[in-house]
C-alpha positions in Angstrom: -0.1 1.9 -10.9 2.9 -0.4 -10.0 1.3 -1.1 -6.6 -2.1 -2.0 -8.2 -0.7 -4.3 -10.9 1.5 -6.2 -8.4 -0.8 -6.3 -5.4 1.1 -3.9 -3.2 -2.1 -2.3 -1.7 -1.0 -2.3 1.9 0.8 1.0 1.5 -0.4 4.3 0.3 1.2 5.7 -2.9 3.1 8.2 -0.7 4.5 5.5 1.6 5.4 3.4 -1.4 7.3 6.3 -3.1 9.1 7.1 0.2 10.2 3.5 0.5 11.6 3.6 -3.0 13.5 6.8 -2.4 14.9 5.5 0.9 16.3 2.5 -0.9 17.8 4.1 -3.9 18.3 7.9 -3.4 21.9 7.4 -2.3 22.8 11.1 -1.9 19.4 11.9 -0.2 18.7 14.9 -2.3 15.0 14.0 -2.8 15.6 13.4 -6.6 16.5 10.2 -8.5 18.9 10.4 -11.3 18.8 7.7 -14.0 22.1 6.4 -12.6 20.7 6.2 -9.0 17.5 4.5 -10.3 19.4 1.9 -12.4 22.0 1.2 -9.7 19.4 1.0 -7.0 17.1 -1.4 -8.8 20.1 -3.6 -9.8 21.2 -3.8 -6.2 17.8 -4.5 -4.6 16.2 -7.9 -5.6 12.8 -6.9 -4.4 12.8 -3.7 -6.5 14.1 -5.6 -9.5 11.3 -8.1 -9.1 8.7 -5.3 -8.7 9.9 -3.5 -11.8 10.1 -6.7 -13.8 6.5 -7.6 -12.9 5.4 -4.1 -13.8 6.5 -4.7 -17.4 5.0 -8.2 -17.4 1.5 -7.7 -18.6 0.4 -11.1 -17.5 -0.3 -9.7 -14.1 -2.6 -7.1 -15.6 -4.5 -9.8 -17.4 -4.9 -11.7 -14.1 -6.2 -8.6 -12.4 -8.7 -8.1 -15.2 -9.8 -11.7 -15.2 -10.3 -11.7 -11.4 -12.3 -8.5 -11.4 
């Protein structure tokens, strides 16, 4: 859903998820704790922007308006 809202359609959902885990799963256990997620997003400007856009419903409105 995050990909669709923000226009990240050049990756599959699995590739997108793997990219997120590579960036913020610091202990490489294949799971994200809340602490890892928060720290990872705070340290990565691209992820912070992506998460911020995900909660900004104006992008959803644009997608709806543009068909």
